[in-house]
Kinemage of the C-alpha trace (Angstrom):
@kinemage 1
@onewidth
@group {chain A} dominant
@subgroup {mainchain}
@vectorlist {calphas} color= white
{ca unk a 1} P -92.321 27.993 46.014
{ca unk a 2} L -91.334 30.818 47.349
{ca unk a 3} L -92.678 30.330 50.519
{ca unk a 4} L -90.684 26.674 50.366
{ca unk a 5} L -87.242 27.730 49.113
{ca unk a 6} L -87.569 29.931 52.410
{ca unk a 7} L -88.445 27.461 54.734
{ca unk a 8} L -85.789 25.285 53.260
{ca unk a 9} L -83.118 27.917 53.955
{ca unk a 10} L -84.151 28.632 57.457
{ca unk a 11} L -84.197 24.919 58.036
{ca unk a 12} L -80.498 25.110 56.659
{ca unk a 13} L -79.434 27.532 58.763
{ca unk a 14} L -80.766 25.806 61.727
{ca unk a 15} L -78.879 22.796 60.537
{ca unk a 16} L -75.819 24.774 60.086
{ca unk a 17} L -75.704 26.833 63.317
{ca unk a 18} L -76.571 23.524 64.966
{ca unk a 19} L -73.314 20.904 63.126
{ca unk a 20} L -70.608 23.099 64.547
{ca unk a 21} L -67.051 24.116 62.839
{ca unk a 22} L -65.732 20.588 63.239
{ca unk a 23} L -68.562 18.768 61.485
{ca unk a 24} L -68.542 21.585 58.614
{ca unk a 25} L -64.963 20.509 58.087
{ca unk a 26} L -65.936 16.945 57.534
{ca unk a 27} L -69.276 17.726 55.220
{ca unk a 28} L -66.678 20.453 53.289
{ca unk a 29} L -64.035 17.672 52.525
{ca unk a 30} L -66.591 15.419 50.934
{ca unk a 31} L -66.218 16.667 47.232
{ca unk a 32} L -70.207 15.732 46.481
{ca unk a 33} L -71.536 17.733 49.241
{ca unk a 34} L -68.756 20.617 48.571
{ca unk a 35} L -70.721 22.393 45.607
{ca unk a 36} L -74.150 21.598 47.004
{ca unk a 37} L -73.234 23.160 50.816
{ca unk a 38} L -71.511 26.208 49.548
{ca unk a 39} L -74.787 27.135 47.116
{ca unk a 40} L -76.610 26.708 50.138
{ca unk a 41} L -74.951 29.250 52.567
{ca unk a 42} L -74.568 31.451 49.532
{ca unk a 43} L -78.368 30.680 49.747
{ca unk a 44} L -78.618 31.619 53.310
{ca unk a 45} L -76.641 35.024 52.897
{ca unk a 46} L -78.384 36.456 49.999
{ca unk a 47} L -81.750 36.059 51.907
{ca unk a 48} L -79.917 38.230 54.597
{ca unk a 49} L -80.365 35.455 57.069
{ca unk a 50} L -78.247 36.339 60.310
{ca unk a 51} L -74.721 35.407 59.604
{ca unk a 52} L -72.511 34.482 62.765
{ca unk a 53} L -71.982 31.224 63.373
{ca unk a 54} L -68.288 30.141 62.376
{ca unk a 55} L -69.557 26.938 60.741
{ca unk a 56} L -71.199 28.869 58.190
{ca unk a 57} L -68.487 31.320 58.052
{ca unk a 58} L -66.220 28.081 57.634
{ca unk a 59} L -68.534 26.759 54.526
{ca unk a 60} L -68.760 29.458 52.820
{ca unk a 61} L -65.799 31.579 52.790
{ca unk a 62} L -62.998 29.361 53.756
{ca unk a 63} L -63.218 27.163 50.353
{ca unk a 64} L -60.440 24.519 50.208
{ca unk a 65} L -58.228 25.543 47.757
{ca unk a 66} L -55.470 23.677 49.393
{ca unk a 67} L -55.943 21.109 46.757
{ca unk a 68} L -55.015 23.871 43.823
{ca unk a 69} L -51.827 23.336 42.765
{ca unk a 70} L -51.503 26.861 40.969
{ca unk a 71} L -52.572 29.603 42.770
{ca unk a 72} L -52.925 32.249 40.614
{ca unk a 73} L -52.872 36.416 41.378
{ca unk a 74} L -56.651 37.073 39.895
{ca unk a 75} L -57.249 40.388 39.003
{ca unk a 76} L -60.178 42.456 38.793
{ca unk a 77} L -60.767 45.949 37.033
{ca unk a 78} L -62.890 48.317 37.993
{ca unk a 79} L -63.546 51.330 35.762
{ca unk a 80} L -65.500 53.915 38.217
{ca unk a 81} L -67.314 57.069 36.724
{ca unk a 82} L -70.460 58.697 38.749
{ca unk a 83} L -71.734 55.508 40.086
{ca unk a 84} L -74.782 55.568 42.423
{ca unk a 85} L -73.277 55.210 46.157
{ca unk a 86} L -75.004 52.190 47.325
{ca unk a 87} L -74.449 50.113 43.590
{ca unk a 88} L -70.327 50.684 43.721
{ca unk a 89} L -70.148 49.343 47.409
{ca unk a 90} L -71.831 46.273 46.388
{ca unk a 91} L -69.584 45.755 43.209
{ca unk a 92} L -66.890 46.233 45.378
{ca unk a 93} L -68.370 44.245 48.351
{ca unk a 94} L -68.718 41.192 45.644
{ca unk a 95} L -64.705 40.782 45.422
{ca unk a 96} L -64.111 41.593 48.875
{ca unk a 97} L -66.434 38.451 49.760
{ca unk a 98} L -64.984 36.809 46.807
{ca unk a 99} L -64.104 32.562 48.580
{ca unk a 100} L -60.967 32.815 46.832
{ca unk a 101} L -58.634 35.155 48.322
{ca unk a 102} L -55.803 35.709 45.991
{ca unk a 103} L -56.896 38.367 43.789
{ca unk a 104} L -55.995 42.553 43.847
{ca unk a 105} L -58.614 45.073 42.752
{ca unk a 106} L -57.389 48.186 40.142
{ca unk a 107} L -59.950 51.108 40.168
{ca unk a 108} L -59.531 53.759 38.709
{ca unk a 109} L -62.157 56.816 38.157
{ca unk a 110} L -62.401 58.367 35.375
{ca unk a 111} L -63.021 61.933 36.966
{ca unk a 112} L -65.909 61.661 38.513
{ca unk a 113} L -68.302 65.044 39.290
{ca unk a 114} L -70.295 63.341 42.157
{ca unk a 115} L -67.902 64.417 45.011
{ca unk a 116} L -69.116 60.989 46.954
{ca unk a 117} L -67.228 58.587 44.612
{ca unk a 118} L -63.651 59.184 45.382
{ca unk a 119} L -64.337 59.114 49.242
{ca unk a 120} L -66.187 55.491 48.977
{ca unk a 121} L -63.118 54.323 46.606
{ca unk a 122} L -61.008 55.822 49.241
{ca unk a 123} L -62.763 54.687 51.736
{ca unk a 124} L -62.259 50.641 50.598
{ca unk a 125} L -58.809 51.497 49.662
{ca unk a 126} L -57.187 51.887 53.345
{ca unk a 127} L -58.958 48.828 54.452
{ca unk a 128} L -57.484 46.406 52.005
{ca unk a 129} L -54.482 46.658 50.691
{ca unk a 130} L -55.295 44.141 47.567
{ca unk a 131} L -57.112 47.171 46.146
{ca unk a 132} L -55.148 49.552 44.328
{ca unk a 133} L -56.654 53.227 43.557
{ca unk a 134} L -55.997 55.392 40.501
{ca unk a 135} L -57.828 58.889 39.530
{ca unk a 136} L -57.700 60.626 35.818
{ca unk a 137} L -57.866 64.308 35.920
{ca unk a 138} L -59.601 63.765 32.861
{ca unk a 139} L -63.072 62.275 31.728
{ca unk a 140} L -61.303 59.732 29.044
{ca unk a 141} L -64.062 57.103 28.641
{ca unk a 142} L -63.944 53.319 29.965
{ca unk a 143} L -61.334 51.856 27.133
{ca unk a 144} L -58.896 54.390 28.226
{ca unk a 145} L -59.694 53.721 32.168
{ca unk a 146} L -59.595 49.802 31.534
{ca unk a 147} L -56.248 50.434 30.410
{ca unk a 148} L -55.134 52.517 33.127
{ca unk a 149} L -56.441 49.861 35.786
{ca unk a 150} L -54.427 47.035 33.747
{ca unk a 151} L -51.544 49.740 34.104
{ca unk a 152} L -51.713 49.076 37.953
{ca unk a 153} L -51.985 45.017 37.855
{ca unk a 154} L -49.944 42.581 38.718
{ca unk a 155} L -52.362 39.551 38.123
{ca unk a 156} L -51.971 36.395 36.233
{ca unk a 157} L -55.738 36.826 34.714
{ca unk a 158} L -57.550 39.768 34.397
{ca unk a 159} L -61.461 39.994 34.301
{ca unk a 160} L -62.742 43.516 34.164
{ca unk a 161} L -66.231 44.359 36.991
{ca unk a 162} L -68.274 47.027 35.197
{ca unk a 163} L -68.828 49.463 38.658
{ca unk a 164} L -72.536 48.528 38.921
{ca unk a 165} L -72.091 44.628 38.199
{ca unk a 166} L -71.024 41.817 40.521
{ca unk a 167} L -69.302 38.865 41.124
{ca unk a 168} L -70.922 35.781 42.526
{ca unk a 169} L -68.927 34.808 45.426
{ca unk a 170} L -67.239 31.810 44.013
{ca unk a 171} L -66.746 33.283 40.914
{ca unk a 172} L -62.747 33.441 41.287
{ca unk a 173} L -63.006 30.195 42.925
{ca unk a 174} L -64.282 28.264 40.037
{ca unk a 175} L -62.338 30.157 37.500
{ca unk a 176} L -58.724 28.853 39.307
{ca unk a 177} L -60.003 25.611 39.338
{ca unk a 178} L -60.881 25.487 35.709
{ca unk a 179} L -57.602 27.308 35.307
{ca unk a 180} L -55.909 24.214 37.585
{ca unk a 181} L -57.942 21.742 35.007
{ca unk a 182} L -56.784 23.505 32.014
{ca unk a 183} L -53.581 25.474 32.681
{ca unk a 184} L -53.021 25.831 28.863
{ca unk a 185} L -56.561 28.039 28.345
{ca unk a 186} L -56.007 31.659 27.770
{ca unk a 187} L -59.463 32.662 28.003
{ca unk a 188} L -62.313 31.525 30.321
{ca unk a 189} L -65.605 32.827 30.436
{ca unk a 190} L -69.169 31.862 32.499
{ca unk a 191} L -73.090 32.011 32.436
{ca unk a 192} L -74.315 35.196 33.968
{ca unk a 193} L -77.666 36.770 35.392
{ca unk a 194} L -78.849 40.129 36.064
{ca unk a 195} L -80.739 41.253 39.037
{ca unk a 196} L -83.550 43.597 39.750
{ca unk a 197} L -84.185 46.187 41.817
{ca unk a 198} L -85.625 44.232 44.327
{ca unk a 199} L -82.225 42.035 44.658
{ca unk a 200} L -83.760 38.677 42.817
{ca unk a 201} L -81.924 37.347 39.300
{ca unk a 202} L -84.213 37.537 36.988
{ca unk a 203} L -82.786 37.299 33.445
{ca unk a 204} L -79.967 33.825 33.183
{ca unk a 205} L -77.693 34.001 30.565
{ca unk a 206} L -76.289 30.254 30.383
{ca unk a 207} L -73.776 29.889 27.165
{ca unk a 208} L -72.591 27.414 25.185
{ca unk a 209} L -69.142 25.396 25.139
{ca unk a 210} L -66.546 27.573 23.018
{ca unk a 211} L -68.279 28.090 18.986
{ca unk a 212} L -65.954 29.907 17.054
{ca unk a 213} L -68.709 30.744 14.314
{ca unk a 214} L -70.786 31.937 17.404
{ca unk a 215} L -68.109 34.163 18.197
{ca unk a 216} L -67.787 35.381 15.027
{ca unk a 217} L -71.418 36.475 15.046
{ca unk a 218} L -71.323 38.463 18.605
{ca unk a 219} L -69.449 38.216 21.761
{ca unk a 220} L -71.462 35.657 23.410
{ca unk a 221} L -68.517 35.330 25.911
{ca unk a 222} L -69.091 38.634 27.600
{ca unk a 223} L -72.031 40.828 27.742
{ca unk a 224} L -70.584 42.115 31.217
{ca unk a 225} L -67.196 42.423 31.613
{ca unk a 226} L -66.878 40.227 34.718
{ca unk a 227} L -68.138 36.681 32.816
{ca unk a 228} L -64.689 36.494 31.063
{ca unk a 229} L -60.860 36.114 32.162
{ca unk a 230} L -58.272 36.551 30.383
{ca unk a 231} L -54.347 35.248 30.637
{ca unk a 232} L -52.012 38.363 30.976
{ca unk a 233} L -50.214 37.332 27.969
{ca unk a 234} L -53.248 38.006 25.938
{ca unk a 235} L -53.666 41.500 27.300
{ca unk a 236} L -50.374 42.236 26.219
{ca unk a 237} L -50.434 41.328 23.348
{ca unk a 238} L -53.657 43.003 22.509
{ca unk a 239} L -51.885 46.024 24.076
{ca unk a 240} L -48.872 45.832 21.617
{ca unk a 241} L -51.395 45.379 18.892
{ca unk a 242} L -53.196 48.523 19.704
{ca unk a 243} L -50.565 50.683 21.198
{ca unk a 244} L -46.771 49.917 19.694
């Protein structure tokens, strides 16, 4: 199966290199092919193929958001503490690589003692003005750190990405698509998976639709923070109830 997938990926790469940008634009606008080509492009990227051609970049990075009536600013909150450098970079870059571009990343370091953390955060913040950066003088724990990050945010929907988690490149795009379909939704959640040390997906969790009885049993919407997004008014309400 793995060999077949490798051959398929290789052939897709040749096809995408051949069809060129204009053909890619036409194919991308066909709804039935849209998700398939996005998935194919992501598969190629995950398999570390050389990605330099304009067609593939268009298919993967320039997803058609023109059809969205509402393009909210999506806030990603990331609490950081003594994270392994490569893991931290992957987490941040998973936000940078989002197909949906109207986002902000609010990073707060909870007084890490490992010196590389501060330098990595400052480096990324200096390269992209959508990244907001804060540092705590003392270690206060994850809850306080998330609250500090939320205090820096201007977005309309909030989600928390832990410092050792990653977002799929289409995550925010799919959230915004669902927000446009259901603008009254206060909370949106998605499936999730785990990635092993080899970079392979290994433990998918396909969640049910909204189930209040199940939710009363355990927090099935989110075992990793990044799989749920809340409307800002919900964040404000919770903050008011807890702190006022």
